[in-house]
Structures are given as structure tokens and as C-alpha cells.
KOLTI-616973 format. One record per residue: residue in three letters; z, x, y of N, C-alpha, C, O in turn. Coordinates in steps of 0.1 Angstrom, whole numbers, plus 2048, in hexadecimal, padded with zeros to 3 digits. Example, Ala and Ser with C-alpha at 12.3 -4.5 7.8 and 13.67 -1.06 7.14 Angstrom:
residues 2
ALA84E8847C784E87B7D384E8847DF85588E7DFSER8478807EA8478897F584F88180085088680B
This chain:
residues 321
UNKD876B95AAD806BF5B6D716BE5B4D6C6C15A9UNKD6A6B95BED5C6B85BDD556C55BED5A6CF5C3UNKD496C55BAD406D15BAD386D15C7D316C85CAUNKD396DC5CFD326DD5DCD246E25D9D226EB5D2UNKD1A6DB5DED0C6E05DED0A6E85EBD096E25F6UNKD096F55EAD076FD5F5CF96FC5F9CF07015F2UNKCF76F6605CE96F3608CE36FB614CD66FB615UNKCEB70161CCE4708627CE2716623CEB71D61FUNKCD671B626CD3729623CD0731630CC772D637UNKCD973A633CD774263FCCB74A640CC774E64BUNKCC474D635CB8754635CAC74C635CA1750632UNKCAD73F639CA3735638C97739641C8C73463EUNKC9974164BC8E744654C8474E64FC7974F655UNKC86754644C7E75F640C7275D639C6F765630UNKC6A75363AC5F752631C51750637C4A75A639UNKC4D744639C4074163BC3A748648C4274A651UNKC2E74B648C28752653C2574865FC2473C65CUNKC2574D66AC22744676C1573D675C1373267BUNKC0B74266EBFE73D66DBFD731663BF372A663UNKC0772F65BC07724651C09717657C1371565EUNKBFF70E656C0170065BC096F8650C046F5646UNKC156F5654C1D6EE649C1D6DF64CC1A6DA657UNKC206D7642C1F6C9642C2D6C3644C376C863EUNKC2E6B964CC3A6B164EC386A3648C2F69C64CUNKC4169F63FC4069263AC48688642C5368B646UNKC4267C645C4867264DC46664646C3C66363FUNKC4F65B648C4D64E644C4564764FC4964765AUNKC3A64064BC32639655C25640657C2264B652UNKC1D63A660C10640664C11649670C1B64B676UNKC0564F673C0565867FC0764F68BC0264468DUNKC0F655694C1364D6A0C2164669EC266406A7UNKC27647692C34641690C3F649697C3C65469CUNKC4A643699C5564A69FC59656698C5F66069EUNKC5765668BC5A662683C5166E687C5667A687UNKC4566B68BC3C676690C4267B69EC426876A0UNKC466726A6C4C6766B3C5867E6B1C5A6886B8UNKC6067B6A7C6C6836A4C686916A0C6E69A6A4UNKC5E692697C5969F693C546A769FC576B369FUNKC4D6A16A7C476A86B3C536AC6BCC526B76C3UNKC5D6A46BDC686A76C6C706B36C0C746BC6C8UNKC726B36B3C7A6BE6ADC726CB6ADC786D66AEUNKC656CA6ABC5C6D66AAC526D66B5C466D46B3UNKC566D76C2C4E6D56CDC426DF6CEC386DC6D5UNKC446EB6C9C3A6F66CAC336F96BDC2D7046BCUNKC346F16B3C2F6F46A6C236EB6A2C236DF6A4UNKC196F269DC0E6EB697C116E7689C146EF681UNKC0F6DA686C126D5678C096CA674C036C367DUNKC086C8667C016BD662C0B6B265DC166B565AUNKC066A665DC0F69B659C0B69664BBFF695647UNKC15694643C1368D636C1A67F638C2667E637UNKC1267563AC1766863DC1B661630C13661626UNKC2765B62FC2C655623C2F646625C33642630UNKC2D63E61BC3063061CC3F62D61DC43624624UNKC47634615C55632614C5D63F616C57649616UNKC6A63D618C7264961AC7465060CC7565C60CUNKC73649601C7364F5F4C676585F3C686635EDUNKC5C6545F8C5065C5F8C51669600C4B6735FCUNKC5966960AC5C675612C6367F609C5F68B609UNKC6D67B602C746845F9C6B6895EDC6B6945E9UNKC626805E8C586845DEC4F68F5E4C4B6985DDUNKC4A68D5F0C416965F6C486A45F7C416AE5F5UNKC556A45FAC5C6B15FBC5E6B75EDC5C6C35EBUNKC626AF5E4C646B45D6C586B95D0C586C35C8UNKC4C6B35D3C3F6B85CDC386C15D5C2C6C55D2UNKC3E6C65E0C386D15E9C2C6CC5F0C236D45F3UNKC2A6BF5F2C1F6BA5FAC226BD609C196BD612UNKC2F6BE60CC336C161AC3F6CA619C466CB60FUNKC426D2623C4D6DB624C596D562BC656DA62AUNKC576CB634C616C663CC606B663CC556B163BUNKC6B6B063CC6B6A163DC7369D649C7D6A364DUNKC6F69264FC7668C65AC7A67E656C71676653UNKC8767B657C8C66E652C9666865BCA066E65FUNKC9465C660C9E654668CAA65165FCA964E654UNKCB6653665CC265065ECCB645665CD263F65EUNKCCA644672CD163A679CCB637687CC564068DUNKCCE62B68CCC9627699CD56216A1CDE61B69BUNKCD56246AECE16206B6CE26106B7CEC60B6BBUNKCD76096B4CD75FB6B5CD85F46A7CE05EB6A5UNKCD05F969ECCF5F3691CD95F9687CDB5F267CUNKCDF60468ACE960A681CE3613676CD7618678UNKCEA61666CCE661F662CDB61A659CDB60E656UNKCD3623654CC861F64ACCE62363CCCC62E638UNKCD561A636CDE61D62BCD662261FCDB62C619UNKCCA61D61BCC3623610CC0632611CBF639607UNKCBF63761ECBC645620CC764E61DCC565A619UNKCD364961ECDF651619CDF65360ACE265E605UNKCDB649603CDA64A5F4CCF6545F1CD065C5E7UNKCC46545F8CB965E5F5CBE66C5F8CBA6755F0UNKCC666E602CCB67C604CD36815F8CD268C5F4UNKCDC6785F3CE467C5E7CDB67E5DBCDD6885D3UNKCD26765D9CCA6765CDCC16825CBCC06885C1UNKCBB6865D7CB06905D6CB469E5D9CAC6A75D6UNKCBF6A05DFCC46AE5E2CBC6B55ECCBD6C25ECUNKCB56AF5F5CAE6B6600CB96BA60ACC46B360BUNKCB66C4612CBF6C961CCBD6C462ACB16C362EUNKCC76C0631CC66BD63FCC56CA647CCF6D1647UNKCBA6CD64DCB96D9655CBB6D7663CBD6E166BUNKCBA6CB668CBC6C8676CBC6B9679CBB6B166FUNKCBD6B5685CBC6A8689CB66A6697CB66B069FUNKCB069B69ACAB6986A7CAD68A6AACAB6816A2UNKCB16876B7CB367A6BCCA76766C4CA267E6CDUNKCA266A6C2C966666C9C996596D0C9E64F6CAUNKC956586DDC9664B6E4C8B6436DFC7F6466E0UNKC8E6376DAC8462E6D5C7F6246DFC8761C6E4UNKC736256E3C6D61C6EDC626146E6C5861A6E1UNKC646076E4C5B5FE6DEC515F96E8C555F46F2UNKC445F96E4C395F46EDC315EA6E5C2E5EB6DAUNKC2D5DF6EDC245D56E7C165D96EAC125DB6F6UNKC0D5DB6E0C005E06E1BF65D76D9BF95D16CFUNKBE95D76DEBDF5CF6D8BD25D56DCBD15DF6E3UNKBC75D06D7BB95D46DABB75D36E9BBC5CA6EFUNKBAF5DC6EFBAC5DB6FDBA65CE701B9D5C96F9UNKBAA5C870CBA55BB710BAF5B070CBAE5A5712UNKBB85B2703BC25A8700BCC5A670BBCE5B0713UNKBD259B70CBDD598716BE959270EBE758E702UNKBF4592714C0058D70DBFE57E709C0257A6FFUNKBF7577711BF456970EBEA567703BEA55C6FDUNKBE2571700BD956F6F5BDE5736E7BD75726DDUNKBEA5786E7BF057D6DABF65726D2BFE56A6D7UNKBF15716C6BF65666BCBFF56C6B2C075656ACUNKBFE5796AFC0757F6A5C0C58D6AAC055946B1UNKC185906A6C1E59E6A9C235A469CC2B59E695UNKC1E5B0699C215B668CC295C368FC275CA699UNKC335C5687C3B5D2688C455D367DC475C9675UNKC4B5DE67CC565E0672C625D7676C655D5682UNKC6A5D366CC755CA66EC7F5CF678C855C8680UNKC825DC678C8B5E2681C865E268FC8E5DF698UNKC795E4691C745E469FC745D56A4C775D36B0UNKC725CC69BC725BE69FC815BA6A3C835B36ADUNKC8A5BF69BC985BC69FC9C5C26ACCA35BC6B4UNKC975CE6AFC9A5D56BCC945CE6C8C985D16D3UNKC8A5C56C6C835BF6D1C855B06D1C7D5A86D7UNKC905AB6CCC9259C6CAC925956D8C8C58A6D8UNKC9859B6E2C985946EFC8A5926F5C875886FBUNKC8159B6F2C7359A6F7C6B5916EEC635896F3UNKC6E5916E1C665896D8C6A57A6D7C615726D4UNKC775776D9C7B5696D7C7355F6E0C6F5556DBUNKC715626EDC695586F5C5B5566EFC5554C6F0UNKC555616EAC485616E5C475596D8C3E5516D5UNKC5255B6D0C535536C3C545446C6C4E53C6BFUNKC5B5416D0C5D5336D4C5052D6D8C4E5206D8UNKC475356DDC395306E2C2F5306D6C2452C6D8UNKC345346CAC2B5336BEC255406BAC1E5406B0UNKC2954B6C0C245586BBC2B55B6AEC3755B6AEUNKC2355F6A4C29563697C2E572698C2757B69CUNKC3A574693C3F581692C3F586684C4658067BUNKC37590680C35593672C3A5A1670C365AB676UNKC425A2665C485AF661C3E5B7659C375B2651UNKC3E5C465CC355CD654C3D5DA650C495DB653UNKC365E364AC3D5EF645C3F5FA64FC4760364DUNKC385F965AC38604664C33600671C2A5F8672UNKC3960567CC3460268AC2660868CC1D600690UNKC24615689C1761B68CC0C615683C00614687UNKC0F612676C0560D66DC015FF672BF55FB670UNKC0A5F8678C065EB67EBFC5ED689BF25E568AUNKBFE5F7692BF55FA69CBE75FE697BDD5FA69BUNKBE860768CBDB60C686BD3600681BC7600682UNKBDA5F767ABD25EB674BCB5E367EBC05DE67CUNKBD25E168ABCB5D9695BBE5E0699BB45D969AUNKBBE5ED69ABB25F469EBA85F5693B9C5F2695UNKBAC5F8687BA35F967BB9C5EC678B905EC675UNKBA45E1679B9E5D4675B9A5CC681B955C0680UNKB9B5D268DB975CB699B9D5BD69AB965B369CUNKBAA5BD699BB25B0699BB45AB6A7BBC5B06AEUNKBAD5A06AABAF59A6B8BBA5906B7BBD58A6ACUNKBC158F6C2BCD5866C2BD958C6BBBE35846B9UNKBD95986B7BE459E6B0BE95AA6B7BE15B36BCUNKBF65AB6B8BFC5B76BFC065BE6B6C0A5B86ACUNKC0A5CA6B9C135D16B1C1E5D76BBC1C5D96C6UNKC2A5D96B5C355E06BCC355EE6B6C375F06AAUNKC335F86BFC326066BAC3460F6C6C3760B6D1UNKC3361C6C3C356266CDC286276D6C1E6236D2UNKC2A62E6E2C1E6306EAC1563A6E4C0963A6E7UNKC1A6436DBC1164C6D4C086446CBBFC6486C9UNKC0D63A6C4C046326BCBF962B6C4BEE62A6BFUNKBFD6266D0BF36206D8BE862A6DCBDC6266DCUNKBEC6366DFBE26416E2BD96446D6BCD6456D8UNKBDF6466CBBD864A6BFBCE6406BABC36436B6UNKBD16336BCBC96286B7BC16216C2BBC6166BFUNKBC26266CEBBA6216D9BBD6126DCBB460A6DCUNKBCA60F6DCBCF6026DFBD46016EDBD960B6F3UNKBD45F56F3BD95F3701BE75EE700BEB5E56F9UNKBF05F5708BFE5F0708BFF5E4712BFC5E571EUNKC045D970CC055CD714C135CC71AC145C6725UNKC1D5D2714C2A5D271AC325DE715C325E1709UNKC375E671EC3E5F271AC4E5F071AC535E8721UNKC545F7711C635F7710C685E970EC715E5716UNKC645E3703C685D5701C745D46F8C785C96F4UNKC7A5DF6F5C875DF6EDC925D86F5C935DA701UNKC9B5D16EECA55CA6F4CB05D26FBCB55CF705UNKCB25DE6F5CBD5E76FACB65F46FDCB05FB6F4UNKCB65F970ACB060570DCB7611708CB261C707UNKCC460F704CCC61A6FECC96196EFCD16156E7UNKCBD61D6EBCB861B6DECB36296D8CA862D6DBUNKCBB62F6D0CB963C6CBCB963C6BCCC16356B5UNKCB06446B6CB06456A7CB36546A4CAD65D6ABUNKCBB65669BCBE664696CB666768ACB665F680UNKCAE67268ACA667667FCAB683679CB068C681UNKCAA68466CCAE690666CA2699662C9769365FUNKCA36A6663C986AF660C9C6B5652CA76BB650UNKC946B2648C976B563AC8E6C0634C826C1638UNKC936C762AC8A6CF622C916D2615C9D6CE613UNKC896D860BC8F6DC5FFC986E8600C976EF60AUNKCA16EA5F7CAB6F55F8CA47025F9CA970B600UNKC997045F2C937125F1C867125FAC7E71C5F8UNKC84708602C7870860AC79713615C8171261EUNKC7071D615C7172961EC6972762BC5E72C62CUNKC6F71F634C6871D641C7072264CC7B71D64FUNKC6B72C653C7273265EC7572966AC7E72C671UNKC6D71E66BC6F716677C7C70E677C80708681UNKC8270D66CC8D70366BC9B70966CCA5703669UNKC9C715671CAA71B674CAF71267FCA870C687UNKCBD712680CC370A68BCBD70E699CBB71A69CUNKCB97046A1CB17076ADCB97106B7CB37176BEUNKCC670E6B7CCE7166C1CD37236BACD972B6C1UNKCD17256ADCD67306A6CE472E6A1CEA73769CUNKCEA7226A3CF771F69FCF8713696CF0709698UNKD0171368DD04707685D1170168AD1B70768BUNKD106F468FD1B6EE694D1D6DF68FD246D7695UNKD156DC685D166CE67FD146CF670D0C6D766CUNKD1A6C6669D186C565BD196B7656D206AE65CUNKD116B464CD116A7645D166A8637D116B062FUNKD216A1634D276A2627D27694620D2668A627UNKD28694613D2A68860BD3468A600D346955FAUNKD3D6815FED476825F3D4C6755EFD4A66B5F6UNKD526745E3D596695DED6866C5DFD6C6775E1UNKD706615DED7E6635DFD8565C5D3D806525CDUNKD906625CFD9865B5C4D9D64E5CADA064C5D6UNKD9F6445C1DA36375C5DB26365C7DB96305BFUNKDB663D5D2DC463E5D4DC763B5E3DBF63D5ECUNKDD36365E5DD76325F3DD763E5FCDDD6495F9UNKDD063D607DD0648611DC765360FDC865D616UNKDBE652605DB565E601DAC66160CDAA66D60FUNKDA6657613D9D65A61EDA465F62ADA0668631UNKDB065962DDB865E638DBC66C637DBC674640UNKDBF67062ADC367E628DB868862BDBA692632UNKDAB684627DA068D629D9D68E638D9A69963DUNKD9D68363FD9A68364DDA568A655DA169165FUNKDB168A651DBC691658DBA6A0656DBC6A865FUNKDB66A464ADB36B3648DA86B7650DA96C2656UNKD9D6B0651D926B465AD966B5668D926BE66FUNKD9E6AB66DDA26AB67BDAB6B767EDAA6BD688UNKDB36BB674DBC6C6676DB56D4677DBA6DD67CUNKDA96D4672DA06E0673D966DF67FD8D6E7680UNKD986D5687D906D4693D826CE691D796D0699UNKD816C6686D746C0684D736B368CD7C6AB68CUNKD686B1693D656A469AD5C69C691D5169F68FUNKD6269168CD5B687683D5267E68CD57676694UNKD4568068BD3B678693D3566D68BD2F664691UNKD3766C67ED31662676D38660669D3B66B663UNKD3B654665D40652657D39645652D3863B659UNKD33646646D2C63B640D2F63A631D2E64462AUNKD3462F62DD3762D61FD2B627618D2461E61DUNKD2962B60BD1F625602D256235F5D2C62B5EFUNKD226175EFD276145E2D2261E5D7D176225D7UNKD2B6215CED276295C2D226205B7D2A6175B2UNKD166215B4D0F6185AAD1761A59DD19625598UNKD1A60F597D2160F58AD3061058BD3760F581UNKD36611597D44612599D486085A4D4760B5B0UNKD4B5FC5A0D4E5F15AAD595F55B4D645FA5AFUNKD575F35C1D615F55CBD656045CDD6F6075D2UNKD5C60D5C8D5E61B5CBD526205D3D4761B5D2UNKD5462A5DCD4A62D5E6D4863D5E7D516455E5UNKD3C6405EBD3964D5F1D3B64C600D39642606UNKD40657606D42657614D3966361AD3A66E615UNKD3065F623D2866862AD2E66B638D3166163FUNKD3167763BD3667A648D2E68564FD2968E648UNKD2E68565CD2968F664D3469666CD3C68F672UNKD346A366DD3E6AB674D386B467ED2E6BA67BUNKD3E6B468AD396BE694D456C7697D516C3697UNKD426D4698D4D6DE69AD496E96A3D3D6EC6A5UNKD526F06A9D506FB6B2D4F7086AAD477116AEUNKD5670A6A0D57716698D5371468AD5970C683UNKD4971C685D4571A677D5071D66ED51717663UNKD59727671D6472B668D6D71F666D7271D65BUNKD70718671D7970C670D73702666D7A6FC65EUNKD66700667D5F6F765ED606FB650D636F3647UNKD5E70864DD5F70D63FD6D70B63AD6E70862EUNKD7770E642D8470C63ED886FD63BD8F6FA631UNKD826F4643D846E6641D7E6E1634D836D962DUNKD726E7631D6B6E3625D736E7619D746E060FUNKD796F3619D816F860ED8E6EF60DD936EC602UNKD936EB618DA06E4618D9F6D6612DA86D160CUNKD936CF613D916C260ED8D6C15FFD8D6B75F9UNKD896CD5FAD836CC5ECD8C6C65E2D886BF5D9UNKD996C95E3DA26C45D8DA56B55DBDAC6AF5D2UNKDA16AF5E6DA46A15E9D986985E7D9968C5E9UNKD8C69D5E3D806955E2D796985D5D7C6A25CEUNKD7068F5D1D686915C5D596915CAD5568C5D4UNKD516995C2D436995C4D3F69D5D2D366975D8UNKD466A75D7D436AC5E5D356B25E6D326BB5DEUNKD2D6AD5EFD206B35F1D1E6B6600D216AF609UNKD196C2602D156C6610D066C3611CFE6CA60BUNKD036B9619CF56B561ACED6BD624CE16BE624UNKCF56C462DCEE6CC637CF86D2641D026CB644UNKCF56DE646CFC6E4650CF26E965ACE96F0657UNKCF36E4667CE86E6670CED6E567FCF96E4681UNKCE46E6688CE76E5696CE66D769BCDC6D0698UNKCF06D16A1CF06C36A5CE56C16B0CE26C96B8UNKCDF6B56AFCD46B16B8CDA6AC6C5CE66A96C6UNKCD16AC6CFCD56A86DDCCE69A6E0CC36996DDUNKCD66916E6CD06856EACC66876F5CC968E6FFUNKCBA6826F4CB06836FFCB467C70BCBC67270BUNKCAE680716CB1679723CA766E725C9B670725UNKCAC662727CA4656729C9965571FC9B654713UNKC8C655724C8165371BC7A660718C6E661714UNKC8166B719C7B679718C7467A70AC6967F70AUNKC7B6766FFC756796F2C696706EFC606746E7UNKC686646F5C5C65C6F3C506616FBC4465F6F7UNKC52667707C4766B70FC4367A70DC3867E712UNKC4B682707C49690707C3C6946FFC3669E701UNKC3868B6F6C2C68E6EEC2068F6F6C166956F2UNKC1F689702C1368A70BC0F69870DC0369B70EUNKC196A170FC166AF712C116B6706C0C6C2707UNKC126B06FAC0E6B66EEC036AF6E7BFE6B46DCUNKBFD6A56EDBF469D6E6BE76A46E3BDF69F6DBUNKBE46AF6EABD86B76E6BDA6C06DABD16C66D6UNKBE76C16D5BE96C96C9BE46C36BDBE56B76BCUNKBDF6CB6B3BD96C56A7BE36C269DBE46C8692UNKBEC6B86A0BF86B5697BF56A968EBFE6A5687UNKBE96A468EBE7698686BE069B679BDD691671
């Protein structure tokens, strides 16, 4: 039987004063979609950003108390799961406190005065480039270079900082606003049904009152476990969860390093009654190994159309940078 890491603390609300400006760690620069996700989840909160080059750096920021909250993308409706981030969740023991879904709207931007015909290079993160293939392919055939970078917003910032003529970036409209770039084409992603799910993370003992479940209820949990190498072991666990009324919304397998053809399973469960979930958790313990509760929280809501991309306009006067 695996050992459960009890990660949700019902008294989490009781600490920091309202006047404390806390830091949120994000991967990427200011104006990245991670900042939009933070603004969406905390619409009325003043916060500072700790921008990080990598997702590993986000966890380091939390562990070293440079920030109190981390925002990390975990999956996209077009590109799929971000597999390395599942491993980071297991490795570092941070808690999932919540989640937020963001409608991803990619925009082509450049220095004021540029036109689409004057662009010779387009820079952006590989995932953003993948999401905009239908728009980019005709430009590529005309000789425009598509260059992969570490971040969407940092690509936009570099154009402004270095005054790069003939260069455009794929990024959010917030990045265009922050770096005073002109949007040459809006919504150039290939699939308009393009959502990214972001996790809200913190340390186990981080006392921040803002991170209690937004509705006051816990109705979702993220678990991780290994299974004995036996016929029907996964089926048995899933049947037990179903019999307790658990709605399985996600399952992701990850190889166990050093054990060929053995896997960790990450699952997300949605439930109506917390008691049913607790009973389900107890019921599967004897059937799994290394059971970890990565977080118990309130499930996020899909935004309507482009709501999450545009909502920041009403908050742009807030000192969140």
C-alpha cells in the first residue's frame, strides 16, 4: 500500500495580511499567457511577478520563498499534455491549490509601421508556432523564417528592446500592449477551440489566505500512483473509483525511471460529495503503490469565447507588473 501525502490544508486561509504584496512565479516574461492565467485566477488581487526561464525555476522560486504562488501550464486542448511538468509535480511536492482555463489567442505583432509583407522572420515558442501552422505555412513558403524561442512574450520584448525591423512575434495582446508593438494579425491560431489548463501551486505550509477554493468547495482532486505489474490492475482501480461516483476527467501515464515498462499514472477526479471522494481514496489504497495526493481543489470553469484573453483590459491599470 502506498503512502498518501496529505496535501490540502483546510486552514490555509489564515495567514498573510491583505496588505502584503505577494509574488507569483511564472514561466516566461511579462505579458506571457502565464501572466494572463494569473490575472484570470486572481482578478482582484495586487501581486508582483517573479518571471522564470523554465518551469523548474518556478518550483525553485517557490521552494526558496522568492514567490508564494506558482502558475504552471499542464495541458493544452490542441497540443496535449506537457509531460515534463507532471514529473516536476511529483519531484517537488508542491500543492495544486486550484486551476484556471485560458482561451489562447495568438497574435502576430511587430514594431509600429511594419506590415505583413515586410516581415522576414517570425519568432515564438514552439508550441505557439505549432498552434499557428495554418497561418504560418503560406508565409514559410514565401521565404519567411520561423524561429523557435523560449517564450512568446520574451520574443515580443526582444523586438522592442533591440528595435528589430522585419521581425514579428506570436504572443498575447497583453504582450503587444506592454511592449508597444502593433498587432498585424489577430487570432492566427489554427483552431479557435484552443484552451490551456494552468495549475495554481504553492508549498505545503505557505500561509496565503487568497488560495482557498474560490467557491468554498472542494470538488476536484489530482492523484498520482504506480501499479503492480499484474493483469487488470488499472481496470480494478478505475472500477473502484467509478463505484464511488468519481468522474475521471484525465489520465496520463509517465514512465518510472529505472523500471522499464512500468508507469506512474496521473489522474484527475471530479466529484459531487467530498465524503465519497475520501471513501474512494481509502478504497484504492490497497490496490496501488506510491499513492500521492497532488492537490484537492475547486475545478476551473472554461471561459466563454475570448473572455480570458480580453479580460485583462479592465485590469491593465493595476500595478501587477
